[in-house]
C-alpha positions as CSV (number, residue, x, y, z in Angstrom):
1,M,47.4,-107.0,-49.2
2,H,46.3,-106.6,-52.9
3,R,46.7,-103.4,-54.8
4,I,43.3,-101.4,-54.9
5,E,43.1,-101.8,-58.7
6,E,42.9,-105.6,-58.3
7,T,40.1,-105.6,-55.7
8,L,36.6,-106.6,-56.9
9,A,34.9,-103.7,-54.9
10,F,37.1,-101.1,-56.7
11,K,36.4,-102.6,-60.1
12,L,32.7,-102.7,-59.4
13,L,33.0,-98.9,-58.3
14,L,34.7,-98.1,-61.5
15,A,32.3,-100.1,-63.7
16,K,29.4,-98.4,-62.0
17,H,31.0,-95.0,-62.5
18,A,31.8,-95.6,-66.1
19,L,28.5,-97.2,-67.1
20,I,26.0,-95.4,-64.9
21,D,27.2,-92.3,-62.8
22,K,29.2,-90.4,-65.5
23,R,26.6,-90.6,-68.2
24,S,23.4,-90.4,-66.3
25,Q,24.4,-87.4,-64.2
26,L,24.2,-85.1,-67.1
27,E,21.2,-86.7,-68.8
28,F,19.0,-86.6,-65.7
29,A,20.2,-83.1,-64.5
30,V,18.5,-81.7,-67.6
31,M,15.2,-83.0,-66.3
32,G,15.9,-81.9,-62.7
33,L,16.4,-85.6,-61.7
34,T,19.1,-87.6,-60.3
35,R,20.1,-91.2,-61.1
36,G,18.4,-92.3,-57.9
37,N,15.3,-90.6,-58.9
38,F,15.2,-92.2,-62.2
39,V,15.8,-95.8,-60.8
40,T,13.0,-95.2,-58.2
41,L,10.7,-94.0,-60.9
42,A,11.5,-97.1,-63.0
43,I,10.8,-99.5,-60.2
44,I,7.4,-97.7,-59.6
45,A,6.6,-98.0,-63.2
46,Q,7.5,-101.8,-63.2
47,Y,5.4,-102.6,-60.0
48,P,2.3,-100.3,-60.1
49,G,0.8,-100.0,-56.7
50,I,4.0,-100.7,-54.8
51,T,4.1,-99.3,-51.3
52,Q,7.0,-97.2,-49.9
53,S,8.1,-100.2,-47.7
54,E,8.2,-102.4,-50.6
55,L,10.0,-99.9,-52.7
56,S,12.6,-99.5,-49.9
57,L,13.2,-103.3,-50.1
58,K,13.5,-103.3,-53.9
59,N,15.7,-100.2,-54.1
60,L,17.9,-101.3,-51.1
61,K,17.5,-97.8,-49.6
62,D,16.5,-96.7,-46.2
63,K,12.7,-95.8,-45.8
64,N,13.6,-92.2,-45.0
65,V,15.5,-91.8,-48.1
66,I,12.7,-93.5,-50.1
67,G,10.3,-90.9,-48.4
68,H,12.4,-88.1,-49.8
69,L,12.6,-89.7,-53.3
70,V,8.9,-90.2,-53.5
71,D,8.2,-86.6,-52.3
72,K,10.4,-85.3,-55.0
73,L,8.9,-87.4,-57.7
74,E,5.4,-86.5,-56.6
75,Q,6.3,-82.7,-56.6
76,K,7.5,-83.2,-60.2
77,S,4.2,-84.8,-61.1
78,L,6.0,-88.0,-62.2
79,I,4.1,-90.2,-59.7
80,R,0.9,-90.2,-57.4
81,R,0.1,-91.7,-54.2
82,S,-3.1,-93.5,-53.4
83,K,-4.3,-94.7,-50.0
84,C,-3.7,-98.6,-49.9
85,Q,-7.1,-100.4,-49.9
86,T,-5.8,-103.2,-47.5
87,D,-3.7,-101.0,-45.2
88,R,-5.0,-97.5,-44.6
89,R,-1.5,-96.6,-43.1
90,S,0.2,-97.2,-46.4
91,Y,0.2,-95.5,-49.7
92,Q,0.4,-97.2,-53.1
93,L,2.6,-95.5,-55.7
94,F,1.8,-95.2,-59.4
95,V,3.5,-93.4,-62.2
96,T,1.7,-90.6,-64.0
97,D,1.6,-90.3,-67.9
98,K,4.4,-87.8,-67.5
99,G,6.5,-90.2,-65.4
100,Q,5.9,-93.1,-67.7
101,A,7.1,-90.9,-70.6
102,V,10.3,-90.2,-68.7
103,V,10.8,-93.9,-68.0
104,D,10.0,-94.8,-71.6
105,G,12.2,-92.2,-73.1
106,N,15.3,-93.1,-71.0
107,W,15.0,-96.9,-70.4
108,E,17.1,-98.1,-73.2
109,S,20.0,-95.7,-72.8
110,F,20.1,-96.2,-69.0
111,F,19.5,-99.9,-68.4
112,N,21.0,-101.3,-71.7
113,H,23.9,-99.1,-71.9
114,G,27.0,-101.3,-72.1
115,R,25.4,-104.4,-73.5
116,T,27.3,-104.1,-76.7
117,V,30.6,-104.8,-74.8
118,L,29.5,-108.2,-73.4
119,T,28.2,-111.3,-75.3
120,S,24.8,-112.5,-74.1
121,E,26.6,-115.4,-72.3
122,E,28.9,-113.0,-70.5
123,E,26.0,-110.8,-69.5
124,K,24.2,-113.8,-68.1
125,T,27.2,-114.9,-66.1
126,L,27.9,-111.3,-64.8
127,S,24.2,-111.0,-64.0
128,H,24.3,-114.3,-62.0
129,L,27.4,-113.4,-60.1
130,L,26.1,-109.9,-59.2
131,E,22.8,-111.4,-58.0
132,K,24.9,-113.8,-55.9
133,L,26.8,-110.9,-54.4
134,L,23.6,-109.0,-53.7
135,Q,21.9,-112.0,-52.0
136,E,24.9,-112.3,-49.7
137,E,24.6,-108.5,-48.8
138,V,20.9,-108.6,-48.3
139,S,21.1,-111.6,-46.0
140,L,23.4,-109.8,-43.6
């Protein structure tokens, strides 16, 4: 058995904590948001008109969790729901001007933090390897 510090899963957890959790917790708390709220908001901004089901797949979160996230973002006037034209049972999601301002104001510091540590080639390699791991997990 390997020591925990040598395992890939542990290193990924530490990297996530160092790059994302620790920093974003304070930044988003000021706005009354969580890291998950912001990521969900950013996905909606990138895919205007996305449905909650599609959002669930992109965010790798249970539909019930997505429902709560969407409710919270809507209560804060960061997104709006609109009946889907092709499926009356679904709603499409759109960011509001206020929501877009939150995404624009935090995009660089959140999604590009840590880029100065890796070369562009290292970043491409890491991105490819993480995508490979995610594809394996999604196919289970």
